[in-house]
C-alpha positions in Angstrom: 0.0 0.0 0.0 1.4 3.4 -1.1 -0.1 6.5 0.5 0.7 10.1 -0.1 0.0 12.8 2.6 0.1 16.6 2.6 -0.9 19.6 4.7 -2.1 22.7 2.9 -3.2 26.2 3.7 -2.8 28.0 7.0 -1.3 25.8 9.7 -3.0 24.9 13.1 -2.1 23.1 16.2 -3.3 19.6 15.4 -2.1 18.7 11.9 0.7 16.4 13.2 -1.8 14.7 15.6 -4.1 14.0 12.6 -1.3 12.6 10.4 -0.2 10.5 13.3 -3.7 9.0 13.6 -3.8 8.1 9.9 -0.3 6.5 9.8 -0.7 4.6 13.0 -4.1 3.2 11.9 -2.6 2.1 8.5 0.4 0.3 10.1 -1.8 -1.5 12.6 -3.7 -3.0 9.7 -0.8 -3.5 7.2 2.9 -3.5 8.1 3.8 -3.2 4.4 2.8 0.5 4.0 4.8 3.1 2.2 4.2 6.7 3.1 5.2 9.6 0.9 5.0 13.0 2.6 4.7 16.0 0.2 6.5 19.1 1.4 4.8 22.5 1.7 1.3 21.5 0.6 0.2 21.1 -3.0 3.5 22.6 -4.1 5.2 19.3 -3.1 2.7 17.4 -5.2 3.0 19.8 -8.2 6.8 19.9 -8.2 7.4 16.3 -7.0 9.0 17.5 -3.7 8.5 14.7 -1.3 10.2 12.3 1.1 9.5 8.7 1.9 8.6 8.4 5.5 8.7 5.7 8.1 6.3 4.9 10.9 8.9 6.4 13.3 8.6 9.8 11.6 5.1 10.0 13.0 6.0 9.0 16.5 6.1 11.6 19.3 4.2 14.3 17.4 0.8 14.1 19.1 1.5 17.2 21.1 3.6 19.1 18.6 2.0 22.1 16.9 2.5 23.1 13.2 3.2 20.5 10.6 6.3 18.3 10.1 5.6 18.5 6.3 5.3 22.2 6.0 2.4 24.0 4.4 1.6 26.7 1.9 -1.4 28.4 0.4 -2.1 27.3 -3.2 -5.4 29.2 -4.1 -8.0 27.0 -5.7 -8.7 29.7 -8.3 -5.1 29.4 -9.5 -5.0 25.6 -9.8 -6.1 25.7 -13.5 -3.7 28.6 -14.2 -0.2 27.5 -15.5 2.7 28.5 -13.3 5.4 31.1 -14.4 7.0 28.4 -16.5 3.8 27.3 -18.2 3.4 24.1 -16.1 -0.1 22.7 -15.9 -0.5 22.2 -12.2 -3.3 19.7 -12.3 -1.5 17.5 -14.8 1.7 17.8 -12.8 -0.1 16.6 -9.7 -1.6 13.7 -11.5 1.8 12.8 -13.0 3.4 12.8 -9.5 0.5 10.6 -8.2 0.8 8.0 -11.0 4.6 8.1 -11.1 4.7 7.1 -7.4 2.0 4.5 -8.0 0.0 5.8 -5.1 -3.2 4.1 -3.9 -4.5 7.2 -2.2 -3.5 10.7 -1.1 -4.6 12.0 2.3 -5.1 15.8 2.2 -5.4 17.9 5.4 -6.7 21.4 5.1 -9.5 23.9 5.0 -12.0 25.1 2.4 -9.7 26.0 -0.4 -7.7 22.8 0.2 -10.9 20.8 0.1 -12.0 22.3 -3.2 -8.6 21.3 -4.7 -8.9 17.8 -3.2 -12.3 17.5 -4.8 -10.8 18.6 -8.1 -8.2 15.8 -7.9 -11.1 13.4 -7.2 -12.9 14.6 -10.3 -9.6 14.0 -12.2 -9.7 10.3 -11.1 -7.3 10.3 -8.1 -8.2 8.5 -4.9 -8.5 11.2 -2.2 -9.3 11.4 1.5 -9.7 14.8 3.1 -9.4 15.7 6.8 -11.1 19.0 7.8 -8.6 21.4 9.4 -9.2 25.0 10.2 -9.3 27.2 13.3 -12.3 28.9 11.7 -14.6 25.8 12.0 -16.3 26.8 8.7 -16.1 23.6 6.8 -19.6 22.4 5.7 -20.6 18.9 6.6 -18.7 18.4 9.9 -19.7 19.6 13.3 -16.2 20.6 14.2 -12.8 21.0 12.5 -9.5 20.3 14.2 -7.6 23.3 15.3 -10.8 25.1 16.3 -10.8 24.2 20.0 -7.1 24.9 20.4 -7.6 28.4 18.9 -10.6 29.0 21.2 -8.4 28.3 24.2 -5.8 30.8 23.0 -8.2 33.6 22.0 -10.1 33.1 25.3 -6.9 33.4 27.2 -6.1 36.7 25.4 -9.6 38.0 26.5 -9.0 36.7 30.0 -5.8 38.6 30.3 -7.3 41.8 29.0 -10.0 41.7 31.8 -7.6 42.7 34.5 -5.9 45.6 32.8 -9.3 46.8 31.4 -10.8 46.8 34.9 -7.7 48.5 36.3 -7.7 51.4 33.9 -11.5 51.7 33.2 -11.0 51.5 29.4 -12.7 50.0 26.4 -10.6 47.1 25.0 -11.0 45.5 21.6 -9.6 42.0 21.1 -9.4 41.1 17.4 -10.0 37.4 16.8 -9.2 35.6 13.6 -12.0 34.9 11.1 -12.4 36.8 7.9 -15.6 35.2 6.6 -17.2 33.5 9.6 -17.5 34.2 13.3 -17.4 30.8 15.0 -14.0 31.5 16.7 -15.0 35.0 17.9 -18.4 33.8 19.1 -17.0 31.0 21.2 -14.0 32.8 22.5 -16.1 35.9 23.2 -18.7 34.0 25.3 -16.0 31.9 27.0 -13.9 35.1 27.8 -16.9 37.1 29.1 -16.8 39.7 26.3 -19.5 42.3 26.7 -19.8 42.9 22.9 -19.2 40.4 20.2 -19.0 41.4 16.5 -19.0 38.8 13.8 -19.3 38.9 10.0 -22.7 37.2 10.0 -24.3 39.9 12.1 -23.5 43.4 10.6 -23.1 45.9 13.4 -24.6 49.3 13.9 -21.9 51.5 15.5 -24.6 53.4 17.4 -25.7 50.2 19.0 -22.2 49.4 20.0 -21.7 52.8 21.6 -25.1 52.4 23.4 -24.0 49.1 24.8 -20.8 50.7 26.1 -22.6 53.7 27.6 -25.2 51.4 29.2 -22.4 49.6 31.1 -21.1 53.0 32.2 -24.5 53.9 33.6 -24.6 50.6 35.5 -21.3 51.5 37.2 -19.1 49.3 35.1 -16.1 51.3 34.1 -14.7 49.0 31.3 -16.1 47.2 28.3 -14.5 44.4 26.3 -15.3 43.8 22.7 -14.4 40.5 20.8 -14.3 41.5 17.2 -13.8 39.2 14.2 -11.3 40.2 11.5 -14.2 40.1 9.1 -16.7 42.1 11.2 -18.7 44.4 9.0 -20.9 47.4 9.6 -24.5 47.5 8.3 -23.6 50.3 5.9 -20.7 48.3 4.4 -22.8 45.1 4.3 -25.0 46.9 1.7 -22.1 47.4 -0.7 -21.4 45.1 -3.5 -18.3 42.9 -3.2 -16.4 45.1 -5.6 -17.4 48.3 -3.8 -16.4 46.8 -0.4 -13.0 45.6 -1.7 -12.4 49.0 -3.0 -13.3 50.6 0.3 -11.0 48.2 2.2 -8.1 49.0 -0.2 -8.5 52.7 0.7 -9.0 52.1 4.5 -6.6 54.2 6.6 -6.8 51.8 9.5 -4.9 48.5 9.8 -8.1 46.5 10.4 -11.8 46.9 11.3 -10.9 46.9 15.0 -9.0 50.1 14.7 -11.7 51.6 12.7 -14.3 50.7 15.4 -11.9 52.0 18.1 -11.6 55.4 16.3 -15.4 55.7 16.0 -15.9 54.9 19.7 -13.3 57.4 20.8 -14.6 60.1 18.7 -18.3 59.7 19.5 -18.2 58.3 23.0 -15.2 60.2 24.3 -13.6 57.2 25.9 -10.2 55.6 25.6 -10.0 52.5 23.5 -7.1 50.0 23.2 -6.8 47.3 20.5 -5.2 43.9 21.1 -4.5 41.6 18.2 -3.5 38.0 19.2 -2.9 37.3 15.5 -1.1 34.1 14.6 -0.7 33.0 18.2 -4.2 31.6 17.7 -2.7 29.1 15.3 0.4 28.3 17.4 1.5 26.1 20.3 0.5 22.6 21.2 -2.9 21.2 20.4 -5.3 21.1 23.3 -6.5 17.7 24.7 -9.8 18.0 22.8 -8.1 18.4 19.5 -5.7 15.5 20.2 -8.6 13.2 20.8 -10.5 14.6 17.8 -7.5 14.1 15.4 -6.7 10.6 16.7 -10.3 9.6 15.9 -10.4 11.4 12.5 -7.0 9.9 11.6 -8.1 6.4 12.6 -11.3 6.8 10.6 -9.4 8.0 7.6 -7.1 4.9 7.8 -10.2 2.7 7.9 -11.7 4.4 4.8 -8.4 3.8 3.0 -8.4 0.1 4.1 -12.0 -0.2 2.8 -10.9 1.6 -0.4 -13.8 4.1 0.1 -12.2 7.2 -1.4 -13.5 10.6 -2.4 -14.6 11.4 1.1 -14.1 14.0 3.9 -13.8 12.4 7.3 -16.3 14.4 9.4 -17.4 14.5 13.0 -21.2 14.4 13.1 -23.2 14.1 16.4 -20.1 12.7 18.2 -19.4 10.1 15.6 -16.9 10.0 12.7 -18.6 9.8 9.3 -17.5 9.6 5.6 -19.0 12.5 3.7 -18.6 12.6 -0.1 -16.5 15.5 -1.2 -18.9 16.1 -4.0 -21.5 17.1 -1.5 -19.5 19.5 0.6 -16.6 21.0 -1.4 -17.1 24.7 -2.0 -19.7 25.2 0.7 -19.2 27.4 3.8 -20.5 26.8 7.2 -21.5 30.1 8.7 -23.0 31.2 12.1 -26.8 31.4 11.9 -27.7 34.9 13.4 -30.9 33.2 14.8 -29.0 30.3 16.4 -29.8 29.3 19.9 -26.3 30.2 21.1 -26.8 33.8 19.9 -30.1 34.1 21.6 -28.7 32.7 24.8 -25.7 35.1 24.7 -28.1 38.0 24.2 -30.2 36.7 27.2 -27.2 37.4 29.5 -26.6 40.8 28.1 -24.0 40.3 25.4 -24.5 42.8 22.5 -23.9 41.9 18.9 -24.2 45.4 17.7 -27.5 44.8 16.0 
């Protein structure tokens, strides 16, 4: 059995744990397994940059963050576009696959990675996808690995802000990763006790945000903490076309939406505002215990799918059970936060404002 494996897109804490689960599962079934690790995501598959790996290479990496194979972003939209030397990337990947006589390639990554995996499936390759992203936005699975570890880090950032915010009676904004969806900001905001949570799925009204801050002041609470997603958007901007909004972002004088919100609050409410951006720390460090368990299960389930020769699937977690979901049914779809979700209603019940 000859298996390829690669990690693509932004890294996260549990990639190594997931690969370990796959490889350990395969070797328990068949000692005669050859593993080919492609370096730096799809680039390794395109340019035939790989290394043959042993079972020992995947030992001792359960708790190690990042990825031992390296990763890179290879946009799906560019997959059909030849490289600077005129190389057809799709044909190059197919050639690498067939030259190595692979039985299957295991691909770990997020939405863009999944779309490219589905493309390879459509081209006739045997593919298994494992859903990785701190954004938790992959359709067809209840949870992605990396999400819980990132929640822990973002929540810790908010926790740490609480003491200094209370000491100085200031408004603090903690900017959480998430350009298109607000899962991470929502969970970290609730877990960290944020007073205001702004996510892409619920366009905010700056007047409502300021009202929430002033309401806390009247209640004798001298500080306010906002958890703001990178992709948070105002109601005015939400009405713009994609082209108009991109043009506005290109001309924005602020580093991010958090600084724009901070400036508006300072100008109109007359209070001091500080912005904290945990940034890529949310992707770093060791995977939390939850993600280690999740990846071990997903990896073992991926190994079983390969053993069963049931290819073309994403290995998902649905209602606490691993499940094989056809890539054809989920690739290209985004799992967003429902503004009317029970969790949103419950957060509002305890006084959290979403700026709407």
